[in-house]
C-alpha positions in Angstrom: -203.7 -58.8 22.1 -201.7 -56.1 20.3 -201.3 -54.1 23.5 -200.1 -57.2 25.3 -197.5 -57.9 22.7 -196.3 -54.2 22.8 -196.0 -54.3 26.6 -194.1 -57.6 26.5 -191.7 -56.1 23.9 -191.1 -53.0 26.0 -190.5 -55.2 29.0 -188.0 -57.3 27.1 -186.3 -54.2 25.7 -186.0 -52.6 29.2 -184.6 -55.9 30.6 -182.0 -56.1 27.7 -181.0 -52.4 28.3 -180.6 -53.1 32.0 -178.3 -56.0 31.2 -176.3 -54.0 28.8 -175.9 -51.2 31.3 -174.7 -53.5 34.1 -171.8 -52.0 36.0 -168.7 -54.2 36.7 -166.3 -54.1 39.5 -163.1 -52.1 39.4 -161.1 -55.3 39.4 -163.0 -56.5 36.4 -162.4 -53.2 34.6 -158.7 -53.5 35.2 -158.6 -57.0 34.0 -160.4 -56.1 30.8 -158.1 -53.2 30.2 -154.9 -55.2 30.9 -156.0 -57.9 28.4 -157.7 -55.5 26.0 -160.7 -57.8 26.1 -163.7 -57.4 23.7 -166.1 -56.3 26.5 -163.9 -53.4 27.6 -165.7 -50.6 25.8 -169.2 -51.5 27.1 -167.9 -52.1 30.6 -166.3 -48.7 30.6 -169.4 -46.9 29.3 -171.7 -48.7 31.7 -169.5 -48.3 34.8 -167.8 -44.9 34.4 -170.6 -43.2 32.6 -170.8 -41.7 29.1 -170.7 -38.1 30.4 -167.5 -38.6 32.4 -165.9 -40.4 29.5 -166.7 -37.5 27.2 -165.4 -34.9 29.6 -162.1 -36.7 30.3 -163.0 -37.4 33.9 -163.5 -41.1 33.8 -161.0 -43.1 35.9 -161.1 -46.1 38.2 -158.4 -47.9 40.2 -157.5 -49.9 43.1 -154.2 -50.1 45.1 -152.2 -48.4 42.3 -153.7 -50.0 39.2 -155.8 -47.6 37.2 -157.7 -47.3 34.0 -158.8 -44.1 32.2 -161.3 -43.7 29.3 -162.1 -40.9 26.8 -164.1 -40.4 23.7 -162.2 -38.3 21.2 -162.0 -37.8 17.4 -158.3 -37.8 17.5 -156.0 -40.3 19.2 -155.2 -38.8 22.6 -152.5 -39.3 25.3 -152.7 -39.1 29.0 -150.3 -36.9 31.0 -149.9 -37.8 34.7 -148.3 -35.1 36.8 -145.5 -33.7 34.6 -144.4 -37.0 33.2 -144.3 -37.8 29.4 -147.8 -38.5 28.1 -148.9 -42.1 27.7 -150.5 -42.9 24.3 -154.0 -44.4 24.5 -155.3 -47.5 22.8 -158.7 -47.8 21.1 -161.3 -50.1 22.5 -164.2 -49.8 20.0 -165.1 -46.1 20.3 -163.3 -45.4 23.5 -159.7 -44.4 24.0 -158.1 -46.2 27.0 -155.0 -45.9 29.2 -154.1 -48.5 31.8 -151.1 -47.9 34.2 -149.8 -48.6 37.6 -148.9 -45.8 40.0 -147.2 -45.6 43.3 -149.7 -45.6 46.2 -150.1 -43.4 49.2 -150.2 -40.2 47.3 -152.3 -38.4 44.6 -151.8 -37.5 41.0 -153.0 -34.8 38.5 -154.0 -36.1 35.1 -154.9 -34.4 31.9 -155.9 -35.8 28.5 -154.2 -34.2 25.5 -155.1 -34.4 21.9 -153.5 -32.6 19.0 -151.4 -30.8 21.5 -154.3 -29.4 23.5 -155.8 -30.4 26.9 -159.2 -32.0 27.0 -161.5 -31.4 29.9 -158.9 -29.8 32.1 -157.0 -31.5 34.9 -158.3 -33.9 37.5 -157.0 -35.1 40.9 -156.7 -38.8 41.6 -156.0 -40.5 44.9 -153.9 -43.7 44.8 -154.8 -45.5 48.0 -152.5 -48.1 49.5 -153.5 -51.3 51.2 -154.1 -49.7 54.6 -156.9 -47.6 53.1 -159.0 -50.6 52.2 -161.1 -52.8 54.5 -159.3 -56.0 55.5 -160.6 -59.4 56.4 -160.4 -59.9 60.2 -160.0 -56.2 61.1 -163.0 -55.2 63.2 -165.0 -52.1 62.2 -165.5 -49.3 64.7 -168.9 -47.9 65.5 -170.2 -44.6 64.0 -172.8 -42.6 65.8 -174.6 -39.6 64.3 -175.5 -37.2 63.0 -176.2 -35.4 66.2 -177.4 -31.8 65.8 -175.7 -29.5 68.2 -177.1 -25.9 68.5 -174.9 -23.0 69.4 -175.1 -20.0 71.7 -171.7 -18.7 70.6 -173.1 -18.4 67.0 -176.8 -17.6 67.5 -179.2 -19.5 65.3 -176.5 -21.9 64.1 -176.6 -25.7 64.3 -174.0 -28.3 63.3 -174.1 -32.0 62.7 -171.6 -34.1 64.6 -170.7 -37.8 64.4 -168.3 -39.8 66.6 -166.5 -43.0 65.8 -165.1 -45.4 68.4 -162.8 -48.4 67.8 -164.1 -51.9 68.1 -161.3 -52.6 70.6 -162.5 -50.0 73.1 -163.7 -51.4 76.5 -166.4 -48.8 76.8 -164.9 -47.4 80.0 -161.4 -46.2 79.5 -161.1 -42.5 78.4 -160.0 -42.3 74.8 -157.5 -40.1 73.0 -159.2 -37.6 70.7 -159.0 -36.9 67.0 -161.2 -34.0 65.7 -162.0 -33.8 62.0 -163.1 -30.6 60.4 -165.7 -30.8 57.5 -166.3 -34.2 59.0 -169.5 -34.9 57.0 -167.3 -35.8 54.0 -165.9 -38.8 55.9 -169.0 -40.5 57.4 -170.9 -41.9 54.4 -171.5 -45.5 53.4 -168.4 -47.8 53.0 -166.2 -47.7 51.1 -166.1 -44.0 51.6 -164.7 -41.8 48.9 -161.7 -40.8 51.1 -161.6 -44.1 53.0 -161.1 -42.5 56.4 -163.0 -45.1 58.5 -161.2 -47.9 56.8 -157.9 -46.3 57.5 -158.8 -45.8 61.2 -159.8 -49.4 61.6 -156.6 -50.7 60.0 -154.2 -48.4 61.9 -155.9 -49.2 65.2 -155.7 -52.9 64.6 -152.0 -52.5 63.8 -151.5 -50.3 66.9 -150.1 -47.5 64.8 -152.5 -45.1 66.4 -153.9 -45.2 69.9 -157.4 -46.2 70.8 -159.2 -42.9 70.2 -162.6 -41.4 69.5 -162.8 -39.6 66.1 -165.2 -36.6 66.2 -166.4 -35.6 62.8 -167.9 -32.1 62.8 -169.7 -30.4 60.0 -169.4 -26.6 59.7 -172.5 -24.9 61.1 -175.6 -23.9 59.2 -177.6 -20.8 60.0 -178.9 -17.5 58.6 -175.5 -16.5 57.1 -174.5 -18.5 54.0 -170.9 -17.9 54.8 -171.1 -19.6 58.2 -168.2 -22.1 57.4 -165.9 -19.2 56.7 -167.1 -17.3 59.7 -166.2 -20.2 61.9 -163.0 -21.5 60.2 -161.1 -18.6 58.7 -160.7 -15.8 61.3 -157.5 -15.8 63.5 -159.6 -15.8 66.7 -160.5 -18.2 69.4 -164.3 -18.0 68.8 -164.7 -21.4 67.0 -162.4 -23.0 69.5 -164.8 -22.1 72.2 -167.6 -23.5 70.1 -165.6 -26.7 69.8 -164.5 -27.0 73.5 -167.6 -25.7 75.2 -170.5 -26.8 73.0 -169.6 -29.7 70.7 -167.1 -31.9 72.6 -169.2 -32.0 75.8 -172.1 -33.5 73.8 -169.8 -36.4 72.7 -168.3 -36.7 76.2 -171.7 -37.6 77.6 -171.4 -40.9 75.7 -167.7 -41.4 75.3 -165.2 -40.4 78.0 -162.2 -38.7 76.4 -158.8 -37.6 77.6 -158.3 -33.9 78.3 -154.5 -33.7 78.0 -153.2 -32.0 74.9 -150.7 -34.8 74.4 -153.7 -37.1 73.7 -155.6 -34.7 71.4 -155.2 -34.0 67.6 -157.2 -31.9 65.2 -157.5 -32.1 61.4 -158.9 -29.7 58.8 -158.8 -29.1 55.1 -158.7 -25.8 53.2 -160.3 -23.3 55.6 -160.6 -26.2 58.0 -156.8 -26.4 57.8 -156.3 -23.0 59.3 -159.0 -23.7 61.8 -157.1 -26.7 63.0 -153.8 -24.9 63.2 -155.4 -21.9 64.8 -157.0 -24.0 67.5 -153.7 -25.6 68.5 -151.5 -22.5 68.1 -154.0 -20.4 70.2 -154.5 -23.1 72.8 -151.6 -25.6 72.8 -153.0 -26.9 76.1 -156.0 -28.3 74.3 -154.5 -29.8 71.1 -150.9 -30.7 70.4 -151.1 -32.7 67.1 -152.2 -30.9 63.9 -153.0 -32.3 60.5 -153.8 -29.8 57.7 -154.6 -30.5 54.1 -154.5 -27.6 51.5 -154.6 -25.2 54.4 -155.9 -21.7 53.7 -153.2 -19.6 55.3 -154.4 -16.6 53.3 -156.4 -13.4 53.8 -159.9 -14.9 53.4 -161.4 -13.3 56.5 -159.5 -10.3 58.0 -160.3 -9.0 61.4 -159.3 -5.8 63.2 -156.6 -7.6 65.1 -155.4 -9.5 62.0 -156.0 -7.4 58.9 -154.4 -10.1 56.7 -156.2 -13.0 58.3 -154.6 -16.3 58.1 -152.0 -14.9 55.7 -150.2 -13.6 58.9 -149.5 -17.1 60.2 -146.1 -17.7 58.6 -144.8 -14.5 60.2 -146.6 -15.2 63.5 -145.0 -18.6 63.7 -141.6 -17.1 63.2 -142.0 -14.2 65.7 -144.0 -15.7 68.5 -142.9 -18.2 71.2 -142.7 -21.8 70.0 -145.7 -23.9 71.0 -145.3 -27.6 71.8 -147.0 -28.8 68.6 -146.5 -31.6 66.1 -147.7 -30.5 62.6 -148.2 -32.3 59.3 -148.8 -30.0 56.4 -150.0 -31.0 52.9 -150.4 -29.0 49.8 -149.9 -29.1 46.0 -148.1 -27.0 43.4 -151.3 -26.5 41.5 -153.3 -25.2 44.5 -155.4 -22.0 44.3 -154.0 -18.6 43.4 -156.9 -16.1 43.8 -157.8 -12.8 45.5 -157.0 -13.8 49.1 -153.6 -15.2 48.1 -151.6 -18.1 46.8 -152.3 -21.3 48.7 -149.1 -23.0 47.4 -146.8 -20.1 48.5 -148.6 -19.8 51.8 -148.1 -23.4 52.7 -144.4 -23.3 51.6 -144.2 -20.2 53.9 -145.7 -22.1 56.8 -143.4 -25.1 56.3 -140.3 -22.8 56.3 -141.6 -20.9 59.4 -142.2 -24.2 61.3 -138.7 -25.3 60.2 -137.1 -22.0 61.2 -138.7 -22.1 64.7 -137.7 -25.7 65.4 -141.2 -27.3 65.3 -141.7 -31.0 64.9 -143.3 -30.8 61.4 -143.6 -32.6 58.1 -144.4 -31.0 54.8 -145.9 -33.2 52.1 -145.8 -31.3 48.8 -147.3 -32.7 45.6 -148.6 -31.5 42.3 -152.3 -31.5 43.1 -154.9 -28.8 43.0 -157.3 -27.8 45.8 -158.4 -31.3 46.5 -158.7 -33.8 49.3 -157.1 -36.6 47.2 -153.5 -36.2 48.4 -154.3 -35.9 52.1 -156.7 -38.8 52.1 -154.3 -41.1 50.1 -151.4 -40.5 52.5 -153.6 -40.7 55.7 -152.1 -44.0 56.9 -148.6 -42.4 56.8 -149.7 -39.0 58.2 -151.7 -40.4 61.1 -148.9 -42.8 62.0 -146.4 -39.9 62.0 -148.7 -37.7 64.0 -149.3 -40.3 66.7 -145.8 -41.9 66.7 -144.4 -42.8 70.1 -147.7 -42.2 71.9 -147.9 -43.9 75.3 -151.2 -43.9 77.2 -149.4 -43.7 80.5 -148.0 -40.3 79.6 -149.8 -36.9 79.6 -147.1 -34.8 78.0 -144.1 -34.9 75.7 -141.8 -32.3 74.3 -142.0 -32.3 70.6 -138.6 -31.6 68.9 -137.6 -31.3 65.3 -136.1 -34.4 63.9 -132.3 -34.1 63.5 -132.6 -35.2 59.9 -135.0 -32.4 59.2 -132.6 -29.8 60.7 -130.0 -30.8 58.2 -132.4 -30.3 55.3 -132.4 -26.9 53.4 -135.4 -24.6 53.5 -138.1 -25.2 50.9 -137.4 -23.4 47.7 -139.1 -23.0 44.3 -136.4 -24.1 42.0 -138.2 -24.0 38.6 -141.2 -22.2 37.2 -143.9 -23.1 34.6 -142.5 -20.5 32.1 -139.2 -19.9 30.3 
């Protein structure tokens, strides 16, 4: 009898704890924060997690409305980018800030108490409406992962996924968008970076063409640095891997166009230089380039390029102009380490592309080495990258916009020291 009573008590206690630890939706968190309702503290703890709250990394938001939470002995404030700090209000034992931010970009935020930062800085994507699933917009179909072995890189294999729009007739060859480090974008919906949702919305709005997105994970093999081996050198080796081994596997199921006018490539960090290198080396294969936090630095020198990707700003200036359209993104807080400064390298790339007359756009924010900015502005960048596309054409001369020609070169006009 006593054992039965104890077991029943434990069951009731577990059930009670489960109820207390029930997560709430982001919309409900925001409502509780806006109204400063009595259930806010528990909802924040259950949904955002005690550890994240203690470390100053707890945030949730939707379409520009955000809530942040922190446990601290002293009343803190929240600094977003370089704006004046916002004082927090106390909800039980948790300090809270609720604010609305402009969407389609990313932010850096830091908690401050007694004049000192708590937990370091964090990057936060503020997604706009085109990054969220919409009623009536059909979802495309994702296939994969497909394991693709390599002869170019012996003993190396890579996972590949492909995504086709719901509107495709299953016959017409599609335009192509390649995504480096593609495993990050193929998880369950809603994805962290909302790539599939964005593709569905832009396709339905006819802001991008019907195209197959090929998501490629960097290879795995005996060398733990395989991603760098593939992405960072200024060579055409990985391009051959892409063109000769990976895309033919997808082409067995999805016919795709071969004209460079209909093909784009994206990458982030080392994948950013991979994407640009592919198009700069073979502009007959890719003409549209999207790079986030690109590593135009000396990560992997080769005999022919002793400064590695750090040579690209000079190469772009000195070599013949390729017929490319390029969107660059980086942040003022990006890496500054042994191979170089990512921020200065991307500014150098932007100025080189401007100097040479390329059709380019430079999106410069305050973020660190993070996907957040690139993902948040994806509806804008993909629309820009594919603007004016006509399926009946196989070529177009990309020219620098007249308004961009009138702009000054990119300068660093202030520093973080007196």
